All heavy atoms as a GROMACS GRO file, in nm:
protein
  613
    1MET      N    1   2.218  -4.230   2.843
    1MET     CA    2   2.096  -4.243   2.772
    1MET      C    3   1.998  -4.126   2.797
    1MET      O    4   1.934  -4.074   2.709
    1MET     CB    5   2.035  -4.381   2.807
    1MET     CG    6   1.945  -4.443   2.701
    1MET     SD    7   2.001  -4.421   2.537
    1MET     CE    8   2.003  -4.591   2.483
    2ARG      N    9   1.990  -4.091   2.926
    2ARG     CA   10   1.901  -3.987   2.970
    2ARG      C   11   1.947  -3.851   2.909
    2ARG      O   12   1.866  -3.768   2.873
    2ARG     CB   13   1.898  -3.978   3.123
    2ARG     CG   14   1.799  -3.884   3.178
    2ARG     CD   15   1.789  -3.893   3.320
    2ARG     NE   16   1.696  -3.795   3.365
    2ARG     CZ   17   1.661  -3.775   3.487
    2ARG    NH1   18   1.706  -3.857   3.583
    2ARG    NH2   19   1.579  -3.684   3.522
    3PHE      N   20   2.073  -3.829   2.892
    3PHE     CA   21   2.121  -3.701   2.835
    3PHE      C   22   2.076  -3.685   2.694
    3PHE      O   23   2.036  -3.578   2.652
    3PHE     CB   24   2.276  -3.704   2.850
    3PHE     CG   25   2.334  -3.578   2.785
    3PHE    CD1   26   2.324  -3.457   2.850
    3PHE    CD2   27   2.410  -3.584   2.667
    3PHE    CE1   28   2.375  -3.341   2.795
    3PHE    CE2   29   2.459  -3.473   2.613
    3PHE     CZ   30   2.446  -3.347   2.678
    4LYS      N   31   2.080  -3.792   2.616
    4LYS     CA   32   2.036  -3.787   2.475
    4LYS      C   33   1.891  -3.759   2.466
    4LYS      O   34   1.841  -3.682   2.378
    4LYS     CB   35   2.067  -3.921   2.406
    4LYS     CG   36   2.215  -3.936   2.383
    4LYS     CD   37   2.239  -4.069   2.304
    4LYS     CE   38   2.384  -4.089   2.279
    4LYS     NZ   39   2.412  -4.212   2.201
    5SER      N   40   1.811  -3.806   2.559
    5SER     CA   41   1.666  -3.782   2.560
    5SER      C   42   1.638  -3.632   2.582
    5SER      O   43   1.557  -3.570   2.515
    5SER     CB   44   1.598  -3.864   2.668
    5SER     OG   45   1.460  -3.829   2.673
    6ASN      N   46   1.707  -3.569   2.680
    6ASN     CA   47   1.693  -3.425   2.705
    6ASN      C   48   1.740  -3.345   2.586
    6ASN      O   49   1.686  -3.241   2.556
    6ASN     CB   50   1.766  -3.385   2.831
    6ASN     CG   51   1.691  -3.412   2.958
    6ASN    OD1   52   1.571  -3.430   2.951
    6ASN    ND2   53   1.759  -3.420   3.070
    7PHE      N   54   1.846  -3.391   2.524
    7PHE     CA   55   1.902  -3.315   2.408
    7PHE      C   56   1.803  -3.307   2.289
    7PHE      O   57   1.785  -3.205   2.230
    7PHE     CB   58   2.034  -3.380   2.366
    7PHE     CG   59   2.108  -3.307   2.260
    7PHE    CD1   60   2.167  -3.185   2.287
    7PHE    CD2   61   2.114  -3.356   2.131
    7PHE    CE1   62   2.234  -3.118   2.190
    7PHE    CE2   63   2.182  -3.287   2.034
    7PHE     CZ   64   2.242  -3.168   2.064
    8LYS      N   65   1.735  -3.419   2.269
    8LYS     CA   66   1.638  -3.418   2.159
    8LYS      C   67   1.517  -3.326   2.189
    8LYS      O   68   1.466  -3.261   2.106
    8LYS     CB   69   1.591  -3.562   2.134
    8LYS     CG   70   1.692  -3.645   2.066
    8LYS     CD   71   1.632  -3.786   2.038
    8LYS     CE   72   1.743  -3.869   1.965
    8LYS     NZ   73   1.690  -3.999   1.933
    9GLU      N   74   1.476  -3.327   2.315
    9GLU     CA   75   1.366  -3.237   2.352
    9GLU      C   76   1.400  -3.091   2.339
    9GLU      O   77   1.323  -3.010   2.296
    9GLU     CB   78   1.324  -3.267   2.498
    9GLU     CG   79   1.255  -3.397   2.517
    9GLU     CD   80   1.219  -3.427   2.656
    9GLU    OE1   81   1.231  -3.335   2.743
    9GLU    OE2   82   1.188  -3.542   2.690
   10GLN      N   83   1.531  -3.056   2.370
   10GLN     CA   84   1.569  -2.923   2.354
   10GLN      C   85   1.581  -2.884   2.206
   10GLN      O   86   1.542  -2.768   2.170
   10GLN     CB   87   1.706  -2.900   2.417
   10GLN     CG   88   1.700  -2.903   2.573
   10GLN     CD   89   1.836  -2.892   2.633
   10GLN    OE1   90   1.939  -2.887   2.567
   10GLN    NE2   91   1.840  -2.885   2.768
   11ASN      N   92   1.620  -2.969   2.121
   11ASN     CA   93   1.623  -2.946   1.975
   11ASN      C   94   1.477  -2.911   1.926
   11ASN      O   95   1.454  -2.830   1.848
   11ASN     CB   96   1.678  -3.061   1.896
   11ASN     CG   97   1.829  -3.056   1.892
   11ASN    OD1   98   1.883  -2.954   1.922
   11ASN    ND2   99   1.893  -3.164   1.856
   12GLY      N  100   1.383  -2.989   1.979
   12GLY     CA  101   1.250  -2.964   1.940
   12GLY      C  102   1.201  -2.830   1.982
   12GLY      O  103   1.126  -2.756   1.916
   13SER      N  104   1.235  -2.788   2.101
   13SER     CA  105   1.203  -2.653   2.154
   13SER      C  106   1.266  -2.546   2.072
   13SER      O  107   1.198  -2.448   2.042
   13SER     CB  108   1.243  -2.639   2.301
   13SER     OG  109   1.179  -2.738   2.383
   14ILE      N  110   1.390  -2.563   2.042
   14ILE     CA  111   1.459  -2.463   1.957
   14ILE      C  112   1.397  -2.453   1.817
   14ILE      O  113   1.374  -2.344   1.763
   14ILE     CB  114   1.611  -2.496   1.948
   14ILE    CG1  115   1.671  -2.478   2.085
   14ILE    CG2  116   1.677  -2.410   1.843
   14ILE    CD1  117   1.818  -2.528   2.095
   15THR      N  118   1.365  -2.567   1.764
   15THR     CA  119   1.300  -2.573   1.628
   15THR      C  120   1.164  -2.499   1.636
   15THR      O  121   1.134  -2.423   1.545
   15THR     CB  122   1.281  -2.718   1.582
   15THR    OG1  123   1.407  -2.784   1.580
   15THR    CG2  124   1.218  -2.720   1.444
   16LEU      N  125   1.089  -2.526   1.740
   16LEU     CA  126   0.962  -2.462   1.751
   16LEU      C  127   0.978  -2.314   1.771
   16LEU      O  128   0.901  -2.231   1.710
   16LEU     CB  129   0.885  -2.518   1.876
   16LEU     CG  130   0.746  -2.463   1.904
   16LEU    CD1  131   0.655  -2.495   1.782
   16LEU    CD2  132   0.692  -2.520   2.035
   17PHE      N  133   1.072  -2.269   1.847
   17PHE     CA  134   1.095  -2.123   1.864
   17PHE      C  135   1.138  -2.060   1.735
   17PHE      O  136   1.085  -1.953   1.700
   17PHE     CB  137   1.207  -2.105   1.970
   17PHE     CG  138   1.244  -1.963   1.985
   17PHE    CD1  139   1.160  -1.872   2.053
   17PHE    CD2  140   1.367  -1.913   1.936
   17PHE    CE1  141   1.196  -1.742   2.072
   17PHE    CE2  142   1.398  -1.780   1.949
   17PHE     CZ  143   1.312  -1.695   2.017
   18VAL      N  144   1.224  -2.124   1.660
   18VAL     CA  145   1.266  -2.069   1.528
   18VAL      C  146   1.150  -2.058   1.434
   18VAL      O  147   1.131  -1.958   1.363
   18VAL     CB  148   1.381  -2.153   1.468
   18VAL    CG1  149   1.411  -2.113   1.326
   18VAL    CG2  150   1.507  -2.136   1.554
   19LEU      N  151   1.070  -2.168   1.426
   19LEU     CA  152   0.954  -2.163   1.340
   19LEU      C  153   0.853  -2.049   1.374
   19LEU      O  154   0.810  -1.978   1.286
   19LEU     CB  155   0.882  -2.296   1.339
   19LEU     CG  156   0.959  -2.408   1.264
   19LEU    CD1  157   0.883  -2.541   1.279
   19LEU    CD2  158   0.970  -2.379   1.116
   20LEU      N  159   0.826  -2.037   1.505
   20LEU     CA  160   0.738  -1.929   1.548
   20LEU      C  161   0.794  -1.794   1.517
   20LEU      O  162   0.720  -1.700   1.478
   20LEU     CB  163   0.707  -1.945   1.699
   20LEU     CG  164   0.618  -2.061   1.734
   20LEU    CD1  165   0.605  -2.071   1.888
   20LEU    CD2  166   0.481  -2.048   1.671
   21SER      N  167   0.927  -1.777   1.535
   21SER     CA  168   0.987  -1.648   1.501
   21SER      C  169   0.980  -1.614   1.356
   21SER      O  170   0.949  -1.502   1.319
   21SER     CB  171   1.136  -1.650   1.546
   21SER     OG  172   1.153  -1.676   1.682
   22ILE      N  173   1.004  -1.711   1.272
   22ILE     CA  174   0.994  -1.695   1.127
   22ILE      C  175   0.851  -1.661   1.090
   22ILE      O  176   0.832  -1.569   1.006
   22ILE     CB  177   1.048  -1.818   1.049
   22ILE    CG1  178   1.197  -1.835   1.070
   22ILE    CG2  179   1.011  -1.814   0.905
   22ILE    CD1  180   1.256  -1.962   1.016
   23MET      N  181   0.758  -1.732   1.144
   23MET     CA  182   0.613  -1.703   1.112
   23MET      C  183   0.578  -1.563   1.157
   23MET      O  184   0.507  -1.495   1.082
   23MET     CB  185   0.523  -1.810   1.180
   23MET     CG  186   0.532  -1.946   1.125
   23MET     SD  187   0.480  -1.948   0.953
   23MET     CE  188   0.308  -1.920   0.966
   24PHE      N  189   0.627  -1.518   1.271
   24PHE     CA  190   0.595  -1.384   1.316
   24PHE      C  191   0.650  -1.283   1.219
   24PHE      O  192   0.586  -1.187   1.178
   24PHE     CB  193   0.661  -1.361   1.457
   24PHE     CG  194   0.654  -1.217   1.504
   24PHE    CD1  195   0.531  -1.172   1.549
   24PHE    CD2  196   0.764  -1.140   1.501
   24PHE    CE1  197   0.525  -1.036   1.593
   24PHE    CE2  198   0.757  -1.009   1.547
   24PHE     CZ  199   0.633  -0.959   1.591
   25PHE      N  200   0.776  -1.294   1.176
   25PHE     CA  201   0.838  -1.203   1.084
   25PHE      C  202   0.767  -1.205   0.944
   25PHE      O  203   0.750  -1.104   0.882
   25PHE     CB  204   0.989  -1.225   1.063
   25PHE     CG  205   1.067  -1.180   1.186
   25PHE    CD1  206   1.137  -1.266   1.259
   25PHE    CD2  207   1.067  -1.046   1.218
   25PHE    CE1  208   1.213  -1.222   1.371
   25PHE    CE2  209   1.140  -1.002   1.330
   25PHE     CZ  210   1.213  -1.091   1.407
   26VAL      N  211   0.727  -1.322   0.906
   26VAL     CA  212   0.652  -1.334   0.779
   26VAL      C  213   0.521  -1.254   0.785
   26VAL      O  214   0.484  -1.183   0.695
   26VAL     CB  215   0.634  -1.480   0.733
   26VAL    CG1  216   0.532  -1.493   0.619
   26VAL    CG2  217   0.767  -1.545   0.695
   27ILE      N  218   0.452  -1.274   0.897
   27ILE     CA  219   0.317  -1.210   0.911
   27ILE      C  220   0.341  -1.056   0.917
   27ILE      O  221   0.265  -0.981   0.855
   27ILE     CB  222   0.246  -1.263   1.040
   27ILE    CG1  223   0.206  -1.406   1.013
   27ILE    CG2  224   0.134  -1.173   1.079
   27ILE    CD1  225   0.152  -1.474   1.138
   28VAL      N  226   0.441  -1.015   0.988
   28VAL     CA  227   0.472  -0.868   0.995
   28VAL      C  228   0.505  -0.815   0.852
   28VAL      O  229   0.454  -0.712   0.816
   28VAL     CB  230   0.584  -0.839   1.095
   28VAL    CG1  231   0.632  -0.696   1.083
   28VAL    CG2  232   0.534  -0.865   1.237
   29LEU      N  233   0.584  -0.885   0.781
   29LEU     CA  234   0.626  -0.839   0.650
   29LEU      C  235   0.504  -0.835   0.552
   29LEU      O  236   0.494  -0.741   0.474
   29LEU     CB  237   0.735  -0.922   0.589
   29LEU     CG  238   0.876  -0.908   0.661
   29LEU    CD1  239   0.975  -1.004   0.609
   29LEU    CD2  240   0.924  -0.764   0.643
   30VAL      N  241   0.423  -0.935   0.558
   30VAL     CA  242   0.306  -0.938   0.470
   30VAL      C  243   0.215  -0.823   0.513
   30VAL      O  244   0.157  -0.759   0.422
   30VAL     CB  245   0.236  -1.074   0.484
   30VAL    CG1  246   0.096  -1.070   0.418
   30VAL    CG2  247   0.314  -1.183   0.421
   31GLY      N  248   0.196  -0.794   0.640
   31GLY     CA  249   0.113  -0.684   0.686
   31GLY      C  250   0.169  -0.552   0.632
   31GLY      O  251   0.096  -0.467   0.582
   32LEU      N  252   0.295  -0.531   0.639
   32LEU     CA  253   0.360  -0.410   0.590
   32LEU      C  254   0.338  -0.399   0.440
   32LEU      O  255   0.313  -0.286   0.386
   32LEU     CB  256   0.512  -0.406   0.620
   32LEU     CG  257   0.543  -0.384   0.772
   32LEU    CD1  258   0.696  -0.397   0.793
   32LEU    CD2  259   0.496  -0.248   0.818
   33TYR      N  260   0.356  -0.503   0.366
   33TYR     CA  261   0.337  -0.503   0.219
   33TYR      C  262   0.191  -0.467   0.187
   33TYR      O  263   0.168  -0.387   0.101
   33TYR     CB  264   0.375  -0.639   0.162
   33TYR     CG  265   0.343  -0.647   0.011
   33TYR    CD1  266   0.421  -0.583  -0.080
   33TYR    CD2  267   0.227  -0.717  -0.030
   33TYR    CE1  268   0.397  -0.594  -0.218
   33TYR    CE2  269   0.202  -0.726  -0.164
   33TYR     CZ  270   0.286  -0.662  -0.256
   33TYR     OH  271   0.249  -0.672  -0.389
   34MET      N  272   0.099  -0.525   0.259
   34MET     CA  273  -0.040  -0.498   0.227
   34MET      C  274  -0.076  -0.353   0.260
   34MET      O  275  -0.148  -0.290   0.186
   34MET     CB  276  -0.133  -0.594   0.308
   34MET     CG  277  -0.129  -0.738   0.256
   34MET     SD  278  -0.228  -0.854   0.356
   34MET     CE  279  -0.388  -0.780   0.346
   35ASN      N  280  -0.022  -0.305   0.368
   35ASN     CA  281  -0.045  -0.161   0.406
   35ASN      C  282   0.011  -0.066   0.302
   35ASN      O  283  -0.058   0.029   0.259
   35ASN     CB  284   0.019  -0.134   0.543
   35ASN     CG  285  -0.021  -0.002   0.595
   35ASN    OD1  286  -0.122   0.058   0.557
   35ASN    ND2  287   0.064   0.050   0.684
   36SER      N  288   0.133  -0.092   0.255
   36SER     CA  289   0.191  -0.005   0.154
   36SER      C  290   0.115  -0.017   0.024
   36SER      O  291   0.099   0.083  -0.052
   36SER     CB  292   0.338  -0.029   0.142
   36SER     OG  293   0.359  -0.163   0.090
   37SER      N  294   0.074  -0.139  -0.008
   37SER     CA  295  -0.004  -0.154  -0.136
   37SER      C  296  -0.135  -0.079  -0.131
   37SER      O  297  -0.173  -0.020  -0.230
   37SER     CB  298  -0.028  -0.305  -0.152
   37SER     OG  299  -0.112  -0.328  -0.268
   38TYR      N  300  -0.196  -0.086  -0.015
   38TYR     CA  301  -0.322  -0.011  -0.001
   38TYR      C  302  -0.302   0.137  -0.014
   38TYR      O  303  -0.380   0.208  -0.076
   38TYR     CB  304  -0.390  -0.043   0.134
   38TYR     CG  305  -0.515   0.039   0.166
   38TYR    CD1  306  -0.633   0.014   0.101
   38TYR    CD2  307  -0.508   0.145   0.260
   38TYR    CE1  308  -0.744   0.087   0.130
   38TYR    CE2  309  -0.617   0.217   0.284
   38TYR     CZ  310  -0.735   0.192   0.222
   38TYR     OH  311  -0.847   0.269   0.249
   39LYS      N  312  -0.194   0.186   0.044
   39LYS     CA  313  -0.166   0.334   0.038
   39LYS      C  314  -0.138   0.375  -0.109
   39LYS      O  315  -0.184   0.479  -0.151
   39LYS     CB  316  -0.048   0.369   0.124
   39LYS     CG  317  -0.076   0.371   0.272
   39LYS     CD  318   0.045   0.411   0.347
   39LYS     CE  319   0.014   0.412   0.498
   39LYS     NZ  320   0.136   0.445   0.576
   40ILE      N  321  -0.070   0.291  -0.180
   40ILE     CA  322  -0.038   0.321  -0.324
   40ILE      C  323  -0.166   0.326  -0.402
   40ILE      O  324  -0.188   0.414  -0.487
   40ILE     CB  325   0.065   0.217  -0.379
   40ILE    CG1  326   0.201   0.243  -0.315
   40ILE    CG2  327   0.074   0.230  -0.527
   40ILE    CD1  328   0.308   0.138  -0.344
   41GLN      N  329  -0.253   0.228  -0.379
   41GLN     CA  330  -0.380   0.222  -0.456
   41GLN      C  331  -0.462   0.345  -0.424
   41GLN      O  332  -0.524   0.408  -0.509
   41GLN     CB  333  -0.455   0.097  -0.422
   41GLN     CG  334  -0.403  -0.030  -0.478
   41GLN     CD  335  -0.473  -0.154  -0.435
   41GLN    OE1  336  -0.565  -0.144  -0.350
   41GLN    NE2  337  -0.436  -0.268  -0.484
   42LYS      N  338  -0.470   0.388  -0.295
   42LYS     CA  339  -0.543   0.502  -0.258
   42LYS      C  340  -0.485   0.628  -0.319
   42LYS      O  341  -0.561   0.714  -0.367
   42LYS     CB  342  -0.542   0.517  -0.109
   42LYS     CG  343  -0.628   0.621  -0.051
   42LYS     CD  344  -0.630   0.622   0.099
   42LYS     CE  345  -0.712   0.732   0.156
   42LYS     NZ  346  -0.709   0.739   0.302
   43GLN      N  347  -0.356   0.637  -0.325
   43GLN     CA  348  -0.288   0.748  -0.390
   43GLN      C  349  -0.318   0.758  -0.535
   43GLN      O  350  -0.346   0.865  -0.590
   43GLN     CB  351  -0.142   0.742  -0.358
   43GLN     CG  352  -0.064   0.868  -0.406
   43GLN     CD  353   0.084   0.853  -0.377
   43GLN    OE1  354   0.137   0.747  -0.364
   43GLN    NE2  355   0.150   0.969  -0.370
   44GLN      N  356  -0.316   0.642  -0.603
   44GLN     CA  357  -0.346   0.641  -0.750
   44GLN      C  358  -0.487   0.690  -0.780
   44GLN      O  359  -0.517   0.758  -0.868
   44GLN     CB  360  -0.328   0.498  -0.804
   44GLN     CG  361  -0.179   0.460  -0.816
   44GLN     CD  362  -0.105   0.541  -0.916
   44GLN    OE1  363  -0.160   0.593  -1.014
   44GLN    NE2  364   0.025   0.556  -0.893
   45LYS      N  365  -0.586   0.643  -0.689
   45LYS     CA  366  -0.727   0.688  -0.706
   45LYS      C  367  -0.736   0.837  -0.686
   45LYS      O  368  -0.811   0.904  -0.762
   45LYS     CB  369  -0.815   0.615  -0.607
   45LYS     CG  370  -0.838   0.471  -0.643
   45LYS     CD  371  -0.927   0.401  -0.541
   45LYS     CE  372  -0.943   0.255  -0.569
   45LYS     NZ  373  -1.028   0.185  -0.469
   46GLU      N  374  -0.665   0.894  -0.591
   46GLU     CA  375  -0.669   1.037  -0.565
   46GLU      C  376  -0.613   1.112  -0.686
   46GLU      O  377  -0.662   1.219  -0.726
   46GLU     CB  378  -0.590   1.074  -0.439
   46GLU     CG  379  -0.663   1.034  -0.311
   46GLU     CD  380  -0.789   1.113  -0.289
   46GLU    OE1  381  -0.793   1.235  -0.322
   46GLU    OE2  382  -0.887   1.051  -0.240
   47ILE      N  383  -0.499   1.065  -0.745
   47ILE     CA  384  -0.440   1.126  -0.857
   47ILE      C  385  -0.533   1.128  -0.975
   47ILE      O  386  -0.549   1.224  -1.048
   47ILE     CB  387  -0.303   1.059  -0.891
   47ILE    CG1  388  -0.196   1.092  -0.788
   47ILE    CG2  389  -0.256   1.103  -1.027
   47ILE    CD1  390  -0.069   1.013  -0.801
   48GLU      N  391  -0.603   1.009  -1.000
   48GLU     CA  392  -0.695   1.001  -1.109
   48GLU      C  393  -0.813   1.100  -1.091
   48GLU      O  394  -0.854   1.165  -1.183
   48GLU     CB  395  -0.749   0.860  -1.126
   48GLU     CG  396  -0.644   0.765  -1.176
   48GLU     CD  397  -0.692   0.621  -1.175
   48GLU    OE1  398  -0.806   0.597  -1.139
   48GLU    OE2  399  -0.614   0.531  -1.204
   49LYS      N  400  -0.860   1.113  -0.969
   49LYS     CA  401  -0.971   1.200  -0.936
   49LYS      C  402  -0.929   1.347  -0.964
   49LYS      O  403  -1.004   1.423  -1.017
   49LYS     CB  404  -1.010   1.183  -0.792
   49LYS     CG  405  -1.127   1.270  -0.747
   49LYS     CD  406  -1.158   1.241  -0.596
   49LYS     CE  407  -1.265   1.334  -0.549
   49LYS     NZ  408  -1.289   1.313  -0.406
   50ILE      N  409  -0.806   1.385  -0.921
   50ILE     CA  410  -0.756   1.517  -0.941
   50ILE      C  411  -0.744   1.548  -1.095
   50ILE      O  412  -0.778   1.656  -1.143
   50ILE     CB  413  -0.625   1.539  -0.866
   50ILE    CG1  414  -0.649   1.543  -0.719
   50ILE    CG2  415  -0.556   1.666  -0.910
   50ILE    CD1  416  -0.524   1.538  -0.634
   51GLN      N  417  -0.691   1.448  -1.168
   51GLN     CA  418  -0.673   1.468  -1.312
   51GLN      C  419  -0.808   1.485  -1.382
   51GLN      O  420  -0.822   1.568  -1.474
   51GLN     CB  421  -0.595   1.345  -1.374
   51GLN     CG  422  -0.451   1.347  -1.339
   51GLN     CD  423  -0.377   1.228  -1.396
   51GLN    OE1  424  -0.440   1.127  -1.426
   51GLN    NE2  425  -0.248   1.234  -1.403
   52ARG      N  426  -0.908   1.406  -1.341
   52ARG     CA  427  -1.041   1.424  -1.402
   52ARG      C  428  -1.097   1.562  -1.376
   52ARG      O  429  -1.161   1.623  -1.462
   52ARG     CB  430  -1.136   1.316  -1.348
   52ARG     CG  431  -1.123   1.184  -1.416
   52ARG     CD  432  -1.232   1.093  -1.373
   52ARG     NE  433  -1.235   1.087  -1.226
   52ARG     CZ  434  -1.224   0.980  -1.155
   52ARG    NH1  435  -1.214   0.864  -1.218
   52ARG    NH2  436  -1.224   0.981  -1.027
   53SER      N  437  -1.077   1.614  -1.251
   53SER     CA  438  -1.136   1.741  -1.219
   53SER      C  439  -1.066   1.856  -1.298
   53SER      O  440  -1.130   1.954  -1.336
   53SER     CB  441  -1.126   1.766  -1.072
   53SER     OG  442  -0.994   1.784  -1.032
   54TYR      N  443  -0.940   1.841  -1.328
   54TYR     CA  444  -0.867   1.943  -1.402
   54TYR      C  445  -0.889   1.930  -1.548
   54TYR      O  446  -0.882   2.032  -1.618
   54TYR     CB  447  -0.718   1.940  -1.365
   54TYR     CG  448  -0.685   2.016  -1.244
   54TYR    CD1  449  -0.658   1.948  -1.125
   54TYR    CD2  450  -0.677   2.157  -1.242
   54TYR    CE1  451  -0.631   2.019  -1.009
   54TYR    CE2  452  -0.646   2.222  -1.131
   54TYR     CZ  453  -0.621   2.154  -1.010
   54TYR     OH  454  -0.596   2.227  -0.893
   55ASN      N  455  -0.913   1.809  -1.596
   55ASN     CA  456  -0.935   1.789  -1.740
   55ASN      C  457  -1.079   1.803  -1.783
   55ASN      O  458  -1.112   1.779  -1.896
   55ASN     CB  459  -0.884   1.648  -1.780
   55ASN     CG  460  -0.733   1.642  -1.777
   55ASN    OD1  461  -0.661   1.744  -1.791
   55ASN    ND2  462  -0.679   1.520  -1.758
   56SER      N  463  -1.164   1.842  -1.690
   56SER     CA  464  -1.307   1.853  -1.725
   56SER      C  465  -1.331   1.964  -1.825
   56SER      O  466  -1.422   1.953  -1.911
   56SER     CB  467  -1.390   1.870  -1.600
   56SER     OG  468  -1.359   1.991  -1.539
   57GLU      N  469  -1.257   2.071  -1.821
   57GLU     CA  470  -1.276   2.180  -1.918
   57GLU      C  471  -1.142   2.213  -1.986
   57GLU      O  472  -1.038   2.210  -1.924
   57GLU     CB  473  -1.322   2.307  -1.843
   57GLU     CG  474  -1.470   2.309  -1.808
   57GLU     CD  475  -1.515   2.439  -1.766
   57GLU    OE1  476  -1.484   2.543  -1.839
   57GLU    OE2  477  -1.578   2.450  -1.662
   58ASP      N  478  -1.154   2.239  -2.108
   58ASP     CA  479  -1.038   2.280  -2.189
   58ASP      C  480  -1.012   2.426  -2.164
   58ASP      O  481  -1.106   2.508  -2.165
   58ASP     CB  482  -1.061   2.250  -2.339
   58ASP     CG  483  -0.935   2.271  -2.421
   58ASP    OD1  484  -0.826   2.267  -2.362
   58ASP    OD2  485  -0.949   2.299  -2.541
   59ILE      N  486  -0.889   2.462  -2.138
   59ILE     CA  487  -0.859   2.602  -2.110
   59ILE      C  488  -0.893   2.699  -2.225
   59ILE      O  489  -0.933   2.807  -2.208
   59ILE     CB  490  -0.709   2.618  -2.063
   59ILE    CG1  491  -0.683   2.754  -2.006
   59ILE    CG2  492  -0.620   2.585  -2.184
   59ILE    CD1  493  -0.749   2.778  -1.877
   60ASN      N  494  -0.883   2.649  -2.346
   60ASN     CA  495  -0.914   2.728  -2.463
   60ASN      C  496  -1.063   2.759  -2.468
   60ASN      O  497  -1.105   2.866  -2.503
   60ASN     CB  498  -0.866   2.660  -2.590
   60ASN     CG  499  -0.714   2.663  -2.604
   60ASN    OD1  500  -0.647   2.750  -2.550
   60ASN    ND2  501  -0.663   2.555  -2.667
   61ASP      N  502  -1.146   2.658  -2.437
   61ASP     CA  503  -1.289   2.680  -2.438
   61ASP      C  504  -1.323   2.780  -2.329
   61ASP      O  505  -1.409   2.862  -2.347
   61ASP     CB  506  -1.362   2.543  -2.410
   61ASP     CG  507  -1.348   2.450  -2.530
   61ASP    OD1  508  -1.320   2.499  -2.642
   61ASP    OD2  509  -1.370   2.325  -2.511
   62LEU      N  510  -1.264   2.767  -2.212
   62LEU     CA  511  -1.288   2.859  -2.105
   62LEU      C  512  -1.250   3.004  -2.145
   62LEU      O  513  -1.323   3.093  -2.116
   62LEU     CB  514  -1.217   2.814  -1.984
   62LEU     CG  515  -1.240   2.891  -1.854
   62LEU    CD1  516  -1.385   2.875  -1.812
   62LEU    CD2  517  -1.148   2.840  -1.741
   63TYR      N  518  -1.144   3.012  -2.214
   63TYR     CA  519  -1.098   3.148  -2.260
   63TYR      C  520  -1.196   3.204  -2.356
   63TYR      O  521  -1.234   3.322  -2.352
   63TYR     CB  522  -0.959   3.134  -2.322
   63TYR     CG  523  -0.909   3.267  -2.380
   63TYR    CD1  524  -0.862   3.370  -2.302
   63TYR    CD2  525  -0.915   3.282  -2.522
   63TYR    CE1  526  -0.821   3.488  -2.362
   63TYR    CE2  527  -0.872   3.399  -2.581
   63TYR     CZ  528  -0.825   3.500  -2.500
   63TYR     OH  529  -0.781   3.618  -2.555
   64GLU      N  530  -1.237   3.125  -2.450
   64GLU     CA  531  -1.336   3.169  -2.554
   64GLU      C  532  -1.469   3.209  -2.489
   64GLU      O  533  -1.523   3.315  -2.528
   64GLU     CB  534  -1.365   3.057  -2.656
   64GLU     CG  535  -1.246   3.026  -2.746
   64GLU     CD  536  -1.205   3.143  -2.837
   64GLU    OE1  537  -1.295   3.218  -2.879
   64GLU    OE2  538  -1.085   3.161  -2.862
   65LYS      N  539  -1.516   3.136  -2.395
   65LYS     CA  540  -1.643   3.173  -2.326
   65LYS      C  541  -1.628   3.303  -2.250
   65LYS      O  542  -1.714   3.391  -2.260
   65LYS     CB  543  -1.682   3.062  -2.228
   65LYS     CG  544  -1.731   2.936  -2.295
   65LYS     CD  545  -1.767   2.832  -2.189
   65LYS     CE  546  -1.802   2.702  -2.258
   65LYS     NZ  547  -1.828   2.594  -2.155
   66THR      N  548  -1.515   3.320  -2.183
   66THR     CA  549  -1.491   3.443  -2.111
   66THR      C  550  -1.474   3.562  -2.205
   66THR      O  551  -1.528   3.671  -2.181
   66THR     CB  552  -1.365   3.432  -2.024
   66THR    OG1  553  -1.376   3.312  -1.943
   66THR    CG2  554  -1.344   3.549  -1.934
   67TYR      N  555  -1.408   3.544  -2.311
   67TYR     CA  556  -1.387   3.648  -2.413
   67TYR      C  557  -1.523   3.689  -2.474
   67TYR      O  558  -1.548   3.809  -2.491
   67TYR     CB  559  -1.289   3.600  -2.520
   67TYR     CG  560  -1.255   3.705  -2.624
   67TYR    CD1  561  -1.170   3.809  -2.591
   67TYR    CD2  562  -1.307   3.693  -2.752
   67TYR    CE1  563  -1.145   3.906  -2.687
   67TYR    CE2  564  -1.279   3.791  -2.848
   67TYR     CZ  565  -1.194   3.897  -2.812
   67TYR     OH  566  -1.167   3.992  -2.907
   68GLU      N  567  -1.604   3.589  -2.505
   68GLU     CA  568  -1.735   3.622  -2.562
   68GLU      C  569  -1.820   3.700  -2.466
   68GLU      O  570  -1.894   3.792  -2.504
   68GLU     CB  571  -1.806   3.496  -2.606
   68GLU     CG  572  -1.748   3.431  -2.728
   68GLU     CD  573  -1.818   3.295  -2.760
   68GLU    OE1  574  -1.918   3.267  -2.696
   68GLU    OE2  575  -1.764   3.230  -2.850
   69LYS      N  576  -1.818   3.661  -2.341
   69LYS     CA  577  -1.891   3.739  -2.238
   69LYS      C  578  -1.848   3.884  -2.231
   69LYS      O  579  -1.927   3.975  -2.215
   69LYS     CB  580  -1.879   3.673  -2.100
   69LYS     CG  581  -1.959   3.546  -2.085
   69LYS     CD  582  -1.941   3.491  -1.944
   69LYS     CE  583  -2.016   3.361  -1.932
   69LYS     NZ  584  -1.997   3.302  -1.798
   70LEU      N  585  -1.713   3.904  -2.234
   70LEU     CA  586  -1.662   4.040  -2.224
   70LEU      C  587  -1.697   4.123  -2.350
   70LEU      O  588  -1.724   4.242  -2.341
   70LEU     CB  589  -1.513   4.033  -2.204
   70LEU     CG  590  -1.461   3.989  -2.067
   70LEU    CD1  591  -1.310   3.980  -2.065
   70LEU    CD2  592  -1.507   4.086  -1.960
   71THR      N  593  -1.691   4.060  -2.464
   71THR     CA  594  -1.718   4.135  -2.590
   71THR      C  595  -1.869   4.161  -2.606
   71THR      O  596  -1.909   4.265  -2.662
   71THR     CB  597  -1.668   4.060  -2.713
   71THR    OG1  598  -1.726   3.934  -2.712
   71THR    CG2  599  -1.518   4.049  -2.711
   72ASN      N  600  -1.955   4.073  -2.550
   72ASN     CA  601  -2.102   4.096  -2.559
   72ASN      C  602  -2.148   4.199  -2.458
   72ASN      O  603  -2.250   4.260  -2.480
   72ASN     CB  604  -2.177   3.966  -2.541
   72ASN     CG  605  -2.152   3.869  -2.657
   72ASN    OD1  606  -2.124   3.912  -2.762
   72ASN    ND2  607  -2.178   3.743  -2.634
   73SER      N  608  -2.077   4.221  -2.355
   73SER     CA  609  -2.122   4.315  -2.247
   73SER      C  610  -2.097   4.456  -2.288
   73SER      O  611  -2.030   4.505  -2.359
   73SER     CB  612  -2.049   4.285  -2.119
   73SER     OG  613  -2.080   4.162  -2.071
   0.00000   0.00000   0.00000
């Protein structure tokens, strides 16, 4: 009878260990996902910022302004 009592307590300990291990891995994976998601969002914002800075002037307009300056001088 005493052996069965110890056996049940060990199963509880093993179950607790497995649950804690699973929770640890889930927390680590969620952290990695959030970190990579943040990096992707930051990269997208940087790309949009660069595109806005390059699209601010049309190259043809810039050429026309420069050409007019040279012809007027």
